[in-house]
N, C-alpha and C positions, 0 to 999 in steps of 0.2 A: 586515465587517473595522473600520470606526472603533468600535461599540457592540463588537468583541471588548482594543480596545486602553484605551477605557472602563472594561470590567470588569477590567482588571489583566490578561490573559491574554500571557504571552509566548513566544516560540517556546523560550526555554531550558527551559520547564516542559514544552512540546510535546515537548523533545525527550528531556529526561531520562526521561519517561513509554514514549517511544517505544524507547530503548536500556535500558530494565526492562524489556519486551517484549523483547525479544533476548533479554534475559539469562533469563529465565524460559521463550523459546523451545529455547534453547542446553541448558536443564536439564529438557527436558519436559514443561514444564508450560504446554501449548498453552494450555488455556483460558485462563490468566491470560496469557496472551501477547496473544492477540486481545485481553482486553476492553482491555488495553493500548494495544494498534495504533489499537484501534476507537477510543478518547478522544485518543489521537497524532493521529489525522486529522480527528479532529472540532475538535479548538485550531489543528490549522494550518489547517482549513478556514475556521476563524472569523477565526482572525489575519489570514491572507494570500489565501481564496478558494481553491476547491476544483480550478482550475488550476494550482495555484505548482509550484515544484520541491520545496517544502519539503512537502506533501501528499502527493509521488509518494512519499514513504521509508515511509511507514507503510502505504501503498496499496500497494508491492510487496511490504512484509515481510507482508502479507496473504495474501495473493496464494500464496506460497512457503508458508504455515501452510496453506492450502486443498488444495492439489497434495500438497504431503505428508501430508496426513492421508488422504488418499483421495475428497476434497471438488471432484472434477473438474467439476463441472456451477457451482458456486460459483465456482469460481480462475475457469474459461471465462468466465464471465458477468463477474466484475470486473476480468479482463486487456483484454475486449472495451470494460467503457469504460473502462478506465486508458490504453488503446493512443491513441485521439485526442488525450488531454490532455499525452502525453509527444511526441507529434511535430507536436503547437501548441507547447511548448518548446522542445523540440532538433530537430526537422523529422525527416526521414523516412531520413534516410542516417547518422543519431547511433545512436554503443553502443547507449546505453539502451533506444534506439527498435528496435533489433534487437536487443538483448536481451529487449522483453517479447511480441516477432513468434516470438521463439524460442520464448520460455514457451508462450505462447499455442498453438503447434503442438504441441509436449509436451504439453501438458493437452490437445486435441481429439485427438491420438491417442489416449492413456490413452483420451479418453473413449469410440472407438471402439471397443478392448478390451473392453469393458462391457457 
């Protein structure tokens, strides 16, 4: 975290890149959206750590992209990695945790269909 601060990395920059990914996703430029979200995730991770609430934003966006594009195995893997972090930050009964559990169930259902 300190190394990121020494490099001058900011949450504002990471959030701007995440938002650019949202714009790309909404305009069906999925490859660019994925690149932005991976970059934002890396920045947030270096700034605040992987278990930070800020890192959850692009991580969740990536899982949406993966599942929407039929990349269900990757989505399930990402959601399984994300769930314990979300539980750690918000607790088991929080809406965000329940949302991740629901998404994981939907992705696993889709996996069984293929």
